[in-house]
N, C-alpha and C positions, 0 to 999 in steps of 0.2 A: 504494500500500500504506500502510495506517495502522491503528494500534490506538487511535486517539483515542476516548475514552469507553468503551473495553472494560475489563473487570475481570479481573485475573489473581490467582490464588491460588497463591503460590509457597512451597513448604516449603524450609527451610534458606536463607532469603533474607537473613539478616543479614550475609552476607559472600560472597566468592568468586563462583562461577558463578551461584548463585541471585540474588544482588544485581545482578550484571552484566545478567542477563536482565530484572530489574525496571527497571534504569536505562535499558536500551534501549527498553523499552515506554514508560517515563515521558517520553522525548523526544517521543513522539507525543501525549502528554497522557492516558495510560492511568491507570486506578486499579490500585494494587498492594497486595494484602494480604501483608504481610511476616510469614510464619509461621515461627517459630524458637524455640528454647529460651532463647537468650541475652538476659537482661534486664539483667545487670550487666557492665561492661567486664571483660575478661580479658586480661592482658598477652600471653598466647600466642595468643589468638584475637581479632583486631581486629573491632570492630563489635558492635552489639546491634540488636534489632528497632527500637529507637527511633532510633538513629543512621542505620540503613538507611532508615527511613521518611522521615527528614529529608532524606537525599540524594535520594530519589525526588521529594520535594516540590520540591527545588531544581532538579532536572532537568526539571521541567515537568509531572510527574504528581501523583497524590494517593496518598500512602502511608498505610497503616493498620497500625500495629505490633500484632502479636498474639503474646503469649508462649504457646507451645503445644508440648507434647511429643507428637509424633504416635503414640507407643506407646499413648496413652490415648485411647480412643474418645470419651469425654465431652469431653476438651479439643479434639479435632478438631471435634466437633459444635458446640461453643461458638464456635470460630474461624470455621467456615463460616457459622453463624447471624449472627455479628457482621459478617462481610463482606457478606452479603446485605442485612442491615439498613442498613448504611452506604452501599452502592453500588447496591443494587437487584437484584443477581444476580451470576452468575459466568459468564464466557465462556471462560476459559482456565485450566487447572490445570497446574502444573509440579511434578512429584514429583522434587525435587532432594535433599532431606535424605537423608543416607546415613552409615553408620558403616563403618569399615574396620579390619581386623586381618589382616595378611598372615602368618598363622601356620600352621604345619603342624598336622596332625590332633592329634598328641600334645601340642603346645604351646598349643592353643586352649583357654582356660578357658571353661567353659560359660556364665559370665556374659557373656563377650565374644561367644560364639555367639548367645546370646539377644538381646544388644544389636543385633547386625547384622541378625538376622532380624526383630526387633521393629521396627526403624526401616526397613530397606530393603524387605523383602517385605511384612510386615504393615502397616507404616505407609503404604506406597504403596497397598495394597489398601483400607485404611479411608478414606484421603483420597479416593481415586477413588470409592469406594462412596457416600460422603456428599455428594460434589459432583455426581454424575450427575443427580440430580433438577433441579438448577439449570442444568446444561449442557443437559439435555433442553429446558428452557424456552427457553434461548438458541437452540437449533437450531430449535425449533418456530416461533420468531419470525423465522426466516430468517437467523439469525446463523451465525458460523463457530465451532463449539464444538470446542475442542482440549484433549487431555490429552497432555502430553509428559513421558515418564519419562527421566531421565538414567541410562540403563542400556545395556549393550552388546548387540551382535548375539549371538544364541544359537548360538555356535560350539562345538559339542559335541566338542571335542578335548581329549585327556588333558592336554596341556601347559598349558591354561588352568585346570585343576582341581588337578593334583597338588601344586603348591607351597602352595596355600591353599584347600583344599576348602570350608571354612566360608564364607569371603568370596565365593567364586565362586557358591556355592549362593544366598547372600543377594542378590547382584546379579542373577543370572539369574532369581531370583524376580520382580524388578521387570520384567524383560524378558518373562517369561511373562504378566504382567499385560497388557503391550502386545499380545502375540499373541492371548490369549484375549478381552480386552475389545474389541479392534478388531473381531473377528468378532461378538461379542455385541451391540455397539451400532452397527454399520455402518448398518443400516436406519434408525436414528434420526438419522443425520447427525452423530454424535459421533466425532471422530477420536481414536485412540490411536496414538502413535508413540514410538519411542525415539530418543535422540540420544546419541552418544558421540564423544569426541575421538580424533583420530589420534595426537596426541602428549600428553605430560603437560601439565597446565594449572597455572599458578602459583597455587596455593591454599594455605590453611593446612595441609591434609593433606600436601601435597608438602613444605612447609617444615618441619613438625614431625615427620612420620612416615616420609617416603619419600625422604630424600636431602638435605635442607637446602638451603643456598645453591647448591651445585653443581647439584642437580636443578632448582632454580628458574631457573638460567641457561639450561638446556636445554629450558625449557618455553615454551608460548605463553600469552598473557594470557587471562583469562576472557572477554574481549570477542569472541573468535572463536566461542565457544559461544553468546554472546548474539546475535550477528549471524546465526548459523545458525538458532537458535530463532526469531528474528524472521521469517526467511524462511519457516519451516514454518508459523508462526501465520497467515501471510497466504495460505496455500494453502487451496483448497476442502476443507473437512472432510468433505464427502460423497464426495470422490474420493481424497484423500491420507490413507490410514490403514493401519495394520498394517506400517509400515516401520521398519527399524532404520537410521537415518541416521548417517553419519559427517560431522563438521563440515566438513572440507575439500571433500567431495563435494557437500554442500549448497551451499556458496558457489560452487564451480565451475559448478554448474547455473545459478546466478544470474549467471554471467559474470565472477566474481571468482577469478582464479587466482594473483595475486600476494598472498601471505599474509605478506610480510615485516613488515608493520606490527604483526603480532601477536606477534612474537618478543620475549621478554623481554630477550635479548641479541642484537643484530644480528649475523648471520652465524654464530651458535653452532650446533653440531650438536644437532638436536632429538631428544629422547628419546621413543621410542614408548610409547604407553600399553598397558595390558593389553587382551587380548581382540581386538586388531586387528593386522594385519600392517603393518609400515612401508611407506610409499609408495616404490615403486621409482623 
């Protein structure tokens, strides 16, 4: 298995899971378009597109920093064009960029609603739409063309909606892209899959919005999602599509069942993520 010479277009890649996926691919010698909004350092949000691209270079890949707000079609089109101009094509797309607001219906400001839907659902759609022509070329050339959305299984249970309807709608919009586009592009050999973690992942969102230091201690590192994504990218895109993968199940299928290396705090009780049941 290797991604050497392959080109990945990753949104939200300046930090967290997006960066981890880019770094895992970089170890093989992949090209990584680092697509994100952050151009200037922020004390609460470590990393910029430039620092992430530098890390990818240092890990053995080729990083391309692209400042882009995926809510705007023209910015996405420019980022896609620059990636193709630089690396000659696109083999893999990771729709990782996401906004979160765990608010009730009455507490959700419409600007937050619009932000979540603009980034999560609409952003995922437009990135996929504009990358498909290049993924088609990769597939026609016999390549493994993959789109991976960091979105949950479509579990239509009230408990996943009631506490934060707006957020769930926006994340499930990403998952609906998996479901629909997997069917739409199956004959062309372009895979669309979802990937979601069993537990919380130690990211800026967890640190700043969802529990702080205590929640970070009960989380796994982004590396588990990167390793799971890497395994998916190496699957035959003509056969493995339309799935909603869970990180630990992907790794178990690869023969890796001891996941202790991913725990931020060895032996700590892991916190379950939204939309999936804890492992018994």
